[in-house]
mmJSON file of the N, C-alpha and C atoms, coordinates in Angstrom:
{"data_MODEL":{"atom_site":{
"group_PDB":["ATOM","ATOM","ATOM","ATOM","ATOM","ATOM","ATOM","ATOM","ATOM","ATOM","ATOM","ATOM","ATOM","ATOM","ATOM","ATOM","ATOM","ATOM","ATOM","ATOM","ATOM","ATOM","ATOM","ATOM","ATOM","ATOM","ATOM","ATOM","ATOM","ATOM","ATOM","ATOM","ATOM","ATOM","ATOM","ATOM","ATOM","ATOM","ATOM","ATOM","ATOM","ATOM","ATOM","ATOM","ATOM","ATOM","ATOM","ATOM","ATOM","ATOM","ATOM","ATOM","ATOM","ATOM","ATOM","ATOM","ATOM","ATOM","ATOM","ATOM","ATOM","ATOM","ATOM","ATOM","ATOM","ATOM","ATOM","ATOM","ATOM","ATOM","ATOM","ATOM","ATOM","ATOM","ATOM","ATOM","ATOM","ATOM","ATOM","ATOM","ATOM","ATOM","ATOM","ATOM","ATOM","ATOM","ATOM","ATOM","ATOM","ATOM","ATOM","ATOM","ATOM","ATOM","ATOM","ATOM","ATOM","ATOM","ATOM","ATOM","ATOM","ATOM","ATOM","ATOM","ATOM","ATOM","ATOM","ATOM","ATOM","ATOM","ATOM","ATOM","ATOM","ATOM","ATOM","ATOM","ATOM","ATOM","ATOM","ATOM","ATOM","ATOM","ATOM","ATOM","ATOM","ATOM","ATOM","ATOM","ATOM","ATOM","ATOM","ATOM","ATOM","ATOM","ATOM","ATOM","ATOM","ATOM","ATOM","ATOM","ATOM","ATOM","ATOM","ATOM","ATOM","ATOM","ATOM","ATOM","ATOM","ATOM","ATOM","ATOM","ATOM","ATOM","ATOM","ATOM","ATOM","ATOM","ATOM","ATOM","ATOM","ATOM","ATOM","ATOM","ATOM","ATOM","ATOM","ATOM","ATOM","ATOM","ATOM","ATOM","ATOM","ATOM","ATOM","ATOM","ATOM","ATOM","ATOM","ATOM","ATOM","ATOM","ATOM","ATOM","ATOM","ATOM","ATOM","ATOM","ATOM","ATOM","ATOM","ATOM","ATOM","ATOM","ATOM","ATOM","ATOM","ATOM","ATOM","ATOM","ATOM"],
"id":[1,2,3,4,5,6,7,8,9,10,11,12,13,14,15,16,17,18,19,20,21,22,23,24,25,26,27,28,29,30,31,32,33,34,35,36,37,38,39,40,41,42,43,44,45,46,47,48,49,50,51,52,53,54,55,56,57,58,59,60,61,62,63,64,65,66,67,68,69,70,71,72,73,74,75,76,77,78,79,80,81,82,83,84,85,86,87,88,89,90,91,92,93,94,95,96,97,98,99,100,101,102,103,104,105,106,107,108,109,110,111,112,113,114,115,116,117,118,119,120,121,122,123,124,125,126,127,128,129,130,131,132,133,134,135,136,137,138,139,140,141,142,143,144,145,146,147,148,149,150,151,152,153,154,155,156,157,158,159,160,161,162,163,164,165,166,167,168,169,170,171,172,173,174,175,176,177,178,179,180,181,182,183,184,185,186,187,188,189,190,191,192,193,194,195,196,197,198,199,200,201],
"type_symbol":["N","C","C","N","C","C","N","C","C","N","C","C","N","C","C","N","C","C","N","C","C","N","C","C","N","C","C","N","C","C","N","C","C","N","C","C","N","C","C","N","C","C","N","C","C","N","C","C","N","C","C","N","C","C","N","C","C","N","C","C","N","C","C","N","C","C","N","C","C","N","C","C","N","C","C","N","C","C","N","C","C","N","C","C","N","C","C","N","C","C","N","C","C","N","C","C","N","C","C","N","C","C","N","C","C","N","C","C","N","C","C","N","C","C","N","C","C","N","C","C","N","C","C","N","C","C","N","C","C","N","C","C","N","C","C","N","C","C","N","C","C","N","C","C","N","C","C","N","C","C","N","C","C","N","C","C","N","C","C","N","C","C","N","C","C","N","C","C","N","C","C","N","C","C","N","C","C","N","C","C","N","C","C","N","C","C","N","C","C","N","C","C","N","C","C","N","C","C","N","C","C"],
"label_atom_id":["N","CA","C","N","CA","C","N","CA","C","N","CA","C","N","CA","C","N","CA","C","N","CA","C","N","CA","C","N","CA","C","N","CA","C","N","CA","C","N","CA","C","N","CA","C","N","CA","C","N","CA","C","N","CA","C","N","CA","C","N","CA","C","N","CA","C","N","CA","C","N","CA","C","N","CA","C","N","CA","C","N","CA","C","N","CA","C","N","CA","C","N","CA","C","N","CA","C","N","CA","C","N","CA","C","N","CA","C","N","CA","C","N","CA","C","N","CA","C","N","CA","C","N","CA","C","N","CA","C","N","CA","C","N","CA","C","N","CA","C","N","CA","C","N","CA","C","N","CA","C","N","CA","C","N","CA","C","N","CA","C","N","CA","C","N","CA","C","N","CA","C","N","CA","C","N","CA","C","N","CA","C","N","CA","C","N","CA","C","N","CA","C","N","CA","C","N","CA","C","N","CA","C","N","CA","C","N","CA","C","N","CA","C","N","CA","C","N","CA","C","N","CA","C","N","CA","C","N","CA","C","N","CA","C"],
"label_alt_id":[null,null,null,null,null,null,null,null,null,null,null,null,null,null,null,null,null,null,null,null,null,null,null,null,null,null,null,null,null,null,null,null,null,null,null,null,null,null,null,null,null,null,null,null,null,null,null,null,null,null,null,null,null,null,null,null,null,null,null,null,null,null,null,null,null,null,null,null,null,null,null,null,null,null,null,null,null,null,null,null,null,null,null,null,null,null,null,null,null,null,null,null,null,null,null,null,null,null,null,null,null,null,null,null,null,null,null,null,null,null,null,null,null,null,null,null,null,null,null,null,null,null,null,null,null,null,null,null,null,null,null,null,null,null,null,null,null,null,null,null,null,null,null,null,null,null,null,null,null,null,null,null,null,null,null,null,null,null,null,null,null,null,null,null,null,null,null,null,null,null,null,null,null,null,null,null,null,null,null,null,null,null,null,null,null,null,null,null,null,null,null,null,null,null,null,null,null,null,null,null,null],
"label_comp_id":["MET","MET","MET","VAL","VAL","VAL","GLU","GLU","GLU","VAL","VAL","VAL","THR","THR","THR","VAL","VAL","VAL","ARG","ARG","ARG","LYS","LYS","LYS","ASP","ASP","ASP","GLU","GLU","GLU","PRO","PRO","PRO","LEU","LEU","LEU","GLU","GLU","GLU","ARG","ARG","ARG","ALA","ALA","ALA","LEU","LEU","LEU","ARG","ARG","ARG","ARG","ARG","ARG","PHE","PHE","PHE","LYS","LYS","LYS","LYS","LYS","LYS","LYS","LYS","LYS","TYR","TYR","TYR","GLU","GLU","GLU","LYS","LYS","LYS","ALA","ALA","ALA","GLY","GLY","GLY","ILE","ILE","ILE","LEU","LEU","LEU","LYS","LYS","LYS","ASP","ASP","ASP","ILE","ILE","ILE","LYS","LYS","LYS","ARG","ARG","ARG","THR","THR","THR","ALA","ALA","ALA","TYR","TYR","TYR","TYR","TYR","TYR","LEU","LEU","LEU","LYS","LYS","LYS","PRO","PRO","PRO","SER","SER","SER","GLU","GLU","GLU","GLU","GLU","GLU","ARG","ARG","ARG","ARG","ARG","ARG","ILE","ILE","ILE","LYS","LYS","LYS","ARG","ARG","ARG","SER","SER","SER","LYS","LYS","LYS","ALA","ALA","ALA","LYS","LYS","LYS","ARG","ARG","ARG","ARG","ARG","ARG","LEU","LEU","LEU","ARG","ARG","ARG","ARG","ARG","ARG","ASN","ASN","ASN","ALA","ALA","ALA","THR","THR","THR","LEU","LEU","LEU","GLU","GLU","GLU","LEU","LEU","LEU","ASN","ASN","ASN","ARG","ARG","ARG","ARG","ARG","ARG"],
"label_asym_id":["A","A","A","A","A","A","A","A","A","A","A","A","A","A","A","A","A","A","A","A","A","A","A","A","A","A","A","A","A","A","A","A","A","A","A","A","A","A","A","A","A","A","A","A","A","A","A","A","A","A","A","A","A","A","A","A","A","A","A","A","A","A","A","A","A","A","A","A","A","A","A","A","A","A","A","A","A","A","A","A","A","A","A","A","A","A","A","A","A","A","A","A","A","A","A","A","A","A","A","A","A","A","A","A","A","A","A","A","A","A","A","A","A","A","A","A","A","A","A","A","A","A","A","A","A","A","A","A","A","A","A","A","A","A","A","A","A","A","A","A","A","A","A","A","A","A","A","A","A","A","A","A","A","A","A","A","A","A","A","A","A","A","A","A","A","A","A","A","A","A","A","A","A","A","A","A","A","A","A","A","A","A","A","A","A","A","A","A","A","A","A","A","A","A","A","A","A","A","A","A","A"],
"label_entity_id":["1","1","1","1","1","1","1","1","1","1","1","1","1","1","1","1","1","1","1","1","1","1","1","1","1","1","1","1","1","1","1","1","1","1","1","1","1","1","1","1","1","1","1","1","1","1","1","1","1","1","1","1","1","1","1","1","1","1","1","1","1","1","1","1","1","1","1","1","1","1","1","1","1","1","1","1","1","1","1","1","1","1","1","1","1","1","1","1","1","1","1","1","1","1","1","1","1","1","1","1","1","1","1","1","1","1","1","1","1","1","1","1","1","1","1","1","1","1","1","1","1","1","1","1","1","1","1","1","1","1","1","1","1","1","1","1","1","1","1","1","1","1","1","1","1","1","1","1","1","1","1","1","1","1","1","1","1","1","1","1","1","1","1","1","1","1","1","1","1","1","1","1","1","1","1","1","1","1","1","1","1","1","1","1","1","1","1","1","1","1","1","1","1","1","1","1","1","1","1","1","1"],
"label_seq_id":[1,1,1,2,2,2,3,3,3,4,4,4,5,5,5,6,6,6,7,7,7,8,8,8,9,9,9,10,10,10,11,11,11,12,12,12,13,13,13,14,14,14,15,15,15,16,16,16,17,17,17,18,18,18,19,19,19,20,20,20,21,21,21,22,22,22,23,23,23,24,24,24,25,25,25,26,26,26,27,27,27,28,28,28,29,29,29,30,30,30,31,31,31,32,32,32,33,33,33,34,34,34,35,35,35,36,36,36,37,37,37,38,38,38,39,39,39,40,40,40,41,41,41,42,42,42,43,43,43,44,44,44,45,45,45,46,46,46,47,47,47,48,48,48,49,49,49,50,50,50,51,51,51,52,52,52,53,53,53,54,54,54,55,55,55,56,56,56,57,57,57,58,58,58,59,59,59,60,60,60,61,61,61,62,62,62,63,63,63,64,64,64,65,65,65,66,66,66,67,67,67],
"pdbx_PDB_ins_code":[null,null,null,null,null,null,null,null,null,null,null,null,null,null,null,null,null,null,null,null,null,null,null,null,null,null,null,null,null,null,null,null,null,null,null,null,null,null,null,null,null,null,null,null,null,null,null,null,null,null,null,null,null,null,null,null,null,null,null,null,null,null,null,null,null,null,null,null,null,null,null,null,null,null,null,null,null,null,null,null,null,null,null,null,null,null,null,null,null,null,null,null,null,null,null,null,null,null,null,null,null,null,null,null,null,null,null,null,null,null,null,null,null,null,null,null,null,null,null,null,null,null,null,null,null,null,null,null,null,null,null,null,null,null,null,null,null,null,null,null,null,null,null,null,null,null,null,null,null,null,null,null,null,null,null,null,null,null,null,null,null,null,null,null,null,null,null,null,null,null,null,null,null,null,null,null,null,null,null,null,null,null,null,null,null,null,null,null,null,null,null,null,null,null,null,null,null,null,null,null,null],
"Cartn_x":[-6.042,-4.798,-4.601,-3.427,-3.111,-2.594,-3.153,-2.788,-2.676,-1.624,-1.424,-1.054,-1.755,-1.409,-0.557,0.512,1.403,0.76,0.536,-0.108,0.887,0.341,1.174,2.036,3.313,4.289,4.427,4.18,4.339,5.646,6.452,7.697,7.401,8.253,8.071,8.112,8.919,9.027,7.685,6.963,5.664,4.662,4.688,3.793,4.155,5.447,5.893,5.436,5.472,5.016,3.516,2.737,1.299,1.054,1.865,1.732,2.009,3.057,3.412,2.295,1.672,0.577,-0.599,-0.95,-2.059,-1.72,-0.479,0.005,-0.112,0.319,0.22,-1.234,-2.059,-3.461,-4.193,-3.805,-4.449,-4.026,-2.901,-2.446,-1.874,-1.329,-0.807,0.419,1.37,2.583,2.272,1.358,0.954,0.38,-0.442,-1.059,-0.011,0.946,2.004,2.828,3.184,3.977,3.192,1.878,1.046,0.927,0.862,0.682,1.995,3.126,4.419,4.745,4.242,4.505,3.296,3.196,2.048,2.215,1.172,1.123,0.003,0.319,-0.724,-1.771,-3.018,-4.074,-3.788,-3.178,-2.868,-1.81,-0.845,0.168,-0.448,-1.378,-2.057,-2.806,-3.513,-4.256,-3.314,-2.198,-1.231,-0.665,-0.313,0.223,-0.832,-2.054,-3.148,-3.38,-3.346,-3.532,-2.404,-1.165,-0.038,-0.081,-0.494,-0.62,-1.719,-2.816,-3.912,-3.468,-2.722,-2.213,-1.323,-0.419,0.508,-0.255,-1.264,-2.059,-2.817,-3.424,-4.15,-3.22,-2.035,-1.069,-0.629,-0.372,0.055,-1.06,-2.307,-3.427,-3.646,-3.468,-3.624,-2.559,-1.338,-0.247,-0.515,-0.977,-1.286,-2.422,-3.405,-4.541,-4.095,-3.182,-2.672,-1.876,-1.134,-0.326,-1.186,-2.374,-3.262,-3.853,-4.006,-4.651,-3.758],
"Cartn_y":[-1.837,-1.415,0.075,0.427,1.81,2.483,3.645,4.339,5.832,6.451,7.88,8.452,9.504,10.168,11.384,11.547,12.683,13.886,14.918,16.123,16.953,17.867,18.733,19.613,19.731,20.528,20.063,18.786,18.249,17.476,17.751,16.981,15.508,14.659,13.216,12.816,13.52,13.193,13.375,14.419,14.663,13.579,13.181,12.108,10.799,10.563,9.354,9.372,10.537,10.669,10.364,10.863,10.564,9.074,8.456,7.019,6.248,6.622,5.929,6.037,7.216,7.389,6.488,6.433,5.577,4.11,3.743,2.377,1.959,2.845,2.558,2.448,3.36,3.377,2.125,1.612,0.415,-0.841,-0.782,-1.914,-3.054,-2.749,-3.779,-4.468,-3.676,-4.259,-5.082,-4.593,-5.314,-6.686,-6.724,-7.971,-8.937,-8.42,-9.268,-9.891,-9.087,-9.599,-10.647,-10.407,-11.338,-12.692,-12.686,-13.938,-14.539,-13.977,-14.467,-15.85,-16.13,-17.422,-17.83,-19.114,-19.648,-19.485,-19.016,-18.953,-19.862,-20.658,-21.491,-20.586,-21.023,-20.196,-19.81,-20.725,-20.406,-19.299,-19.306,-18.252,-16.916,-16.953,-15.718,-15.107,-15.949,-15.449,-14.872,-15.55,-15.086,-13.723,-13.577,-12.304,-11.215,-11.555,-10.582,-10.103,-11.042,-10.668,-9.771,-10.103,-9.296,-7.894,-7.783,-6.457,-5.653,-6.314,-5.627,-5.128,-5.965,-5.557,-4.337,-4.378,-3.279,-1.996,-2.14,-0.985,-0.379,-1.245,-0.764,-0.074,-0.655,-0.062,1.316,1.41,2.682,3.725,3.325,4.263,4.72,3.83,4.194,5.203,5.004,5.931,7.284,7.293,8.572,9.287,8.542,9.129,9.773,9.109,9.659,10.918,10.975,12.15,13.336,13.085,14.179,14.916,14.213,14.806,15.744],
"Cartn_z":[-15.242,-15.819,-15.553,-15.074,-14.756,-16.013,-16.293,-17.523,-17.247,-17.77,-17.618,-18.98,-19.376,-20.635,-20.319,-21.066,-20.871,-21.547,-20.757,-21.275,-22.085,-22.845,-23.664,-22.752,-23.076,-22.307,-20.862,-20.605,-19.256,-19.187,-18.176,-18.035,-17.772,-18.281,-18.116,-16.644,-15.846,-14.418,-13.703,-14.081,-13.448,-13.825,-15.097,-15.54,-14.845,-14.67,-13.974,-12.522,-11.891,-10.516,-10.42,-11.38,-11.403,-11.591,-12.459,-12.685,-11.402,-10.701,-9.458,-8.425,-8.333,-7.379,-7.727,-9.011,-9.438,-9.199,-9.465,-9.295,-7.834,-6.93,-5.495,-5.058,-5.523,-5.125,-5.595,-6.762,-7.298,-6.534,-5.816,-5.017,-5.833,-6.986,-7.88,-7.274,-6.797,-6.232,-4.988,-4.172,-2.95,-3.311,-4.355,-4.79,-5.341,-6.085,-6.646,-5.521,-4.539,-3.416,-2.627,-2.476,-1.712,-2.403,-3.716,-4.449,-4.936,-4.548,-5.018,-4.441,-3.257,-2.634,-1.803,-1.514,-0.799,0.704,1.353,2.806,3.29,4.3,4.876,5.512,5.533,6.126,7.579,8.33,9.73,9.812,8.902,8.894,8.491,7.547,7.137,8.315,9.06,10.229,11.276,11.505,12.5,12.104,10.845,10.36,10.448,10.081,10.127,11.562,12.52,13.927,14.416,14.06,14.523,13.919,12.657,12.044,12.716,13.054,13.728,15.104,15.837,17.146,17.022,16.053,15.83,15.481,14.613,14.201,15.392,16.214,17.391,18.383,18.574,19.492,18.99,17.698,17.106,17.219,16.938,17.036,18.473,19.429,20.83,21.236,20.778,21.078,20.469,19.225,18.568,19.278,19.744,20.445,21.758,22.475,23.721,23.472,22.379,22.068,21.672,21.155,20.736,21.931,23.056,24.236,24.949],
"occupancy":[1.0,1.0,1.0,1.0,1.0,1.0,1.0,1.0,1.0,1.0,1.0,1.0,1.0,1.0,1.0,1.0,1.0,1.0,1.0,1.0,1.0,1.0,1.0,1.0,1.0,1.0,1.0,1.0,1.0,1.0,1.0,1.0,1.0,1.0,1.0,1.0,1.0,1.0,1.0,1.0,1.0,1.0,1.0,1.0,1.0,1.0,1.0,1.0,1.0,1.0,1.0,1.0,1.0,1.0,1.0,1.0,1.0,1.0,1.0,1.0,1.0,1.0,1.0,1.0,1.0,1.0,1.0,1.0,1.0,1.0,1.0,1.0,1.0,1.0,1.0,1.0,1.0,1.0,1.0,1.0,1.0,1.0,1.0,1.0,1.0,1.0,1.0,1.0,1.0,1.0,1.0,1.0,1.0,1.0,1.0,1.0,1.0,1.0,1.0,1.0,1.0,1.0,1.0,1.0,1.0,1.0,1.0,1.0,1.0,1.0,1.0,1.0,1.0,1.0,1.0,1.0,1.0,1.0,1.0,1.0,1.0,1.0,1.0,1.0,1.0,1.0,1.0,1.0,1.0,1.0,1.0,1.0,1.0,1.0,1.0,1.0,1.0,1.0,1.0,1.0,1.0,1.0,1.0,1.0,1.0,1.0,1.0,1.0,1.0,1.0,1.0,1.0,1.0,1.0,1.0,1.0,1.0,1.0,1.0,1.0,1.0,1.0,1.0,1.0,1.0,1.0,1.0,1.0,1.0,1.0,1.0,1.0,1.0,1.0,1.0,1.0,1.0,1.0,1.0,1.0,1.0,1.0,1.0,1.0,1.0,1.0,1.0,1.0,1.0,1.0,1.0,1.0,1.0,1.0,1.0,1.0,1.0,1.0,1.0,1.0,1.0],
"B_iso_or_equiv":[0.0,0.0,0.0,0.0,0.0,0.0,0.0,0.0,0.0,0.0,0.0,0.0,0.0,0.0,0.0,0.0,0.0,0.0,0.0,0.0,0.0,0.0,0.0,0.0,0.0,0.0,0.0,0.0,0.0,0.0,0.0,0.0,0.0,0.0,0.0,0.0,0.0,0.0,0.0,0.0,0.0,0.0,0.0,0.0,0.0,0.0,0.0,0.0,0.0,0.0,0.0,0.0,0.0,0.0,0.0,0.0,0.0,0.0,0.0,0.0,0.0,0.0,0.0,0.0,0.0,0.0,0.0,0.0,0.0,0.0,0.0,0.0,0.0,0.0,0.0,0.0,0.0,0.0,0.0,0.0,0.0,0.0,0.0,0.0,0.0,0.0,0.0,0.0,0.0,0.0,0.0,0.0,0.0,0.0,0.0,0.0,0.0,0.0,0.0,0.0,0.0,0.0,0.0,0.0,0.0,0.0,0.0,0.0,0.0,0.0,0.0,0.0,0.0,0.0,0.0,0.0,0.0,0.0,0.0,0.0,0.0,0.0,0.0,0.0,0.0,0.0,0.0,0.0,0.0,0.0,0.0,0.0,0.0,0.0,0.0,0.0,0.0,0.0,0.0,0.0,0.0,0.0,0.0,0.0,0.0,0.0,0.0,0.0,0.0,0.0,0.0,0.0,0.0,0.0,0.0,0.0,0.0,0.0,0.0,0.0,0.0,0.0,0.0,0.0,0.0,0.0,0.0,0.0,0.0,0.0,0.0,0.0,0.0,0.0,0.0,0.0,0.0,0.0,0.0,0.0,0.0,0.0,0.0,0.0,0.0,0.0,0.0,0.0,0.0,0.0,0.0,0.0,0.0,0.0,0.0,0.0,0.0,0.0,0.0,0.0,0.0],
"pdbx_formal_charge":[null,null,null,null,null,null,null,null,null,null,null,null,null,null,null,null,null,null,null,null,null,null,null,null,null,null,null,null,null,null,null,null,null,null,null,null,null,null,null,null,null,null,null,null,null,null,null,null,null,null,null,null,null,null,null,null,null,null,null,null,null,null,null,null,null,null,null,null,null,null,null,null,null,null,null,null,null,null,null,null,null,null,null,null,null,null,null,null,null,null,null,null,null,null,null,null,null,null,null,null,null,null,null,null,null,null,null,null,null,null,null,null,null,null,null,null,null,null,null,null,null,null,null,null,null,null,null,null,null,null,null,null,null,null,null,null,null,null,null,null,null,null,null,null,null,null,null,null,null,null,null,null,null,null,null,null,null,null,null,null,null,null,null,null,null,null,null,null,null,null,null,null,null,null,null,null,null,null,null,null,null,null,null,null,null,null,null,null,null,null,null,null,null,null,null,null,null,null,null,null,null],
"auth_seq_id":[1,1,1,2,2,2,3,3,3,4,4,4,5,5,5,6,6,6,7,7,7,8,8,8,9,9,9,10,10,10,11,11,11,12,12,12,13,13,13,14,14,14,15,15,15,16,16,16,17,17,17,18,18,18,19,19,19,20,20,20,21,21,21,22,22,22,23,23,23,24,24,24,25,25,25,26,26,26,27,27,27,28,28,28,29,29,29,30,30,30,31,31,31,32,32,32,33,33,33,34,34,34,35,35,35,36,36,36,37,37,37,38,38,38,39,39,39,40,40,40,41,41,41,42,42,42,43,43,43,44,44,44,45,45,45,46,46,46,47,47,47,48,48,48,49,49,49,50,50,50,51,51,51,52,52,52,53,53,53,54,54,54,55,55,55,56,56,56,57,57,57,58,58,58,59,59,59,60,60,60,61,61,61,62,62,62,63,63,63,64,64,64,65,65,65,66,66,66,67,67,67],
"auth_comp_id":["MET","MET","MET","VAL","VAL","VAL","GLU","GLU","GLU","VAL","VAL","VAL","THR","THR","THR","VAL","VAL","VAL","ARG","ARG","ARG","LYS","LYS","LYS","ASP","ASP","ASP","GLU","GLU","GLU","PRO","PRO","PRO","LEU","LEU","LEU","GLU","GLU","GLU","ARG","ARG","ARG","ALA","ALA","ALA","LEU","LEU","LEU","ARG","ARG","ARG","ARG","ARG","ARG","PHE","PHE","PHE","LYS","LYS","LYS","LYS","LYS","LYS","LYS","LYS","LYS","TYR","TYR","TYR","GLU","GLU","GLU","LYS","LYS","LYS","ALA","ALA","ALA","GLY","GLY","GLY","ILE","ILE","ILE","LEU","LEU","LEU","LYS","LYS","LYS","ASP","ASP","ASP","ILE","ILE","ILE","LYS","LYS","LYS","ARG","ARG","ARG","THR","THR","THR","ALA","ALA","ALA","TYR","TYR","TYR","TYR","TYR","TYR","LEU","LEU","LEU","LYS","LYS","LYS","PRO","PRO","PRO","SER","SER","SER","GLU","GLU","GLU","GLU","GLU","GLU","ARG","ARG","ARG","ARG","ARG","ARG","ILE","ILE","ILE","LYS","LYS","LYS","ARG","ARG","ARG","SER","SER","SER","LYS","LYS","LYS","ALA","ALA","ALA","LYS","LYS","LYS","ARG","ARG","ARG","ARG","ARG","ARG","LEU","LEU","LEU","ARG","ARG","ARG","ARG","ARG","ARG","ASN","ASN","ASN","ALA","ALA","ALA","THR","THR","THR","LEU","LEU","LEU","GLU","GLU","GLU","LEU","LEU","LEU","ASN","ASN","ASN","ARG","ARG","ARG","ARG","ARG","ARG"],
"auth_asym_id":["A","A","A","A","A","A","A","A","A","A","A","A","A","A","A","A","A","A","A","A","A","A","A","A","A","A","A","A","A","A","A","A","A","A","A","A","A","A","A","A","A","A","A","A","A","A","A","A","A","A","A","A","A","A","A","A","A","A","A","A","A","A","A","A","A","A","A","A","A","A","A","A","A","A","A","A","A","A","A","A","A","A","A","A","A","A","A","A","A","A","A","A","A","A","A","A","A","A","A","A","A","A","A","A","A","A","A","A","A","A","A","A","A","A","A","A","A","A","A","A","A","A","A","A","A","A","A","A","A","A","A","A","A","A","A","A","A","A","A","A","A","A","A","A","A","A","A","A","A","A","A","A","A","A","A","A","A","A","A","A","A","A","A","A","A","A","A","A","A","A","A","A","A","A","A","A","A","A","A","A","A","A","A","A","A","A","A","A","A","A","A","A","A","A","A","A","A","A","A","A","A"],
"auth_atom_id":["N","CA","C","N","CA","C","N","CA","C","N","CA","C","N","CA","C","N","CA","C","N","CA","C","N","CA","C","N","CA","C","N","CA","C","N","CA","C","N","CA","C","N","CA","C","N","CA","C","N","CA","C","N","CA","C","N","CA","C","N","CA","C","N","CA","C","N","CA","C","N","CA","C","N","CA","C","N","CA","C","N","CA","C","N","CA","C","N","CA","C","N","CA","C","N","CA","C","N","CA","C","N","CA","C","N","CA","C","N","CA","C","N","CA","C","N","CA","C","N","CA","C","N","CA","C","N","CA","C","N","CA","C","N","CA","C","N","CA","C","N","CA","C","N","CA","C","N","CA","C","N","CA","C","N","CA","C","N","CA","C","N","CA","C","N","CA","C","N","CA","C","N","CA","C","N","CA","C","N","CA","C","N","CA","C","N","CA","C","N","CA","C","N","CA","C","N","CA","C","N","CA","C","N","CA","C","N","CA","C","N","CA","C","N","CA","C","N","CA","C","N","CA","C","N","CA","C","N","CA","C","N","CA","C"],
"pdbx_PDB_model_num":[1,1,1,1,1,1,1,1,1,1,1,1,1,1,1,1,1,1,1,1,1,1,1,1,1,1,1,1,1,1,1,1,1,1,1,1,1,1,1,1,1,1,1,1,1,1,1,1,1,1,1,1,1,1,1,1,1,1,1,1,1,1,1,1,1,1,1,1,1,1,1,1,1,1,1,1,1,1,1,1,1,1,1,1,1,1,1,1,1,1,1,1,1,1,1,1,1,1,1,1,1,1,1,1,1,1,1,1,1,1,1,1,1,1,1,1,1,1,1,1,1,1,1,1,1,1,1,1,1,1,1,1,1,1,1,1,1,1,1,1,1,1,1,1,1,1,1,1,1,1,1,1,1,1,1,1,1,1,1,1,1,1,1,1,1,1,1,1,1,1,1,1,1,1,1,1,1,1,1,1,1,1,1,1,1,1,1,1,1,1,1,1,1,1,1,1,1,1,1,1,1]
}}}
């Protein structure tokens, strides 16, 4: 459970920003979206492979730009 205590003399917006960061880091929204509907195992593998390809392609491009 993500919890943020508002400090003394701290604006609510700043506390909300801290909450959002913790929420993202915990991966709560990602998990909710993943379990919102059923995916067949074959579809999960296909999506996982396509994401990996995209990630590798992006990393290769970034590596070339660094040189």
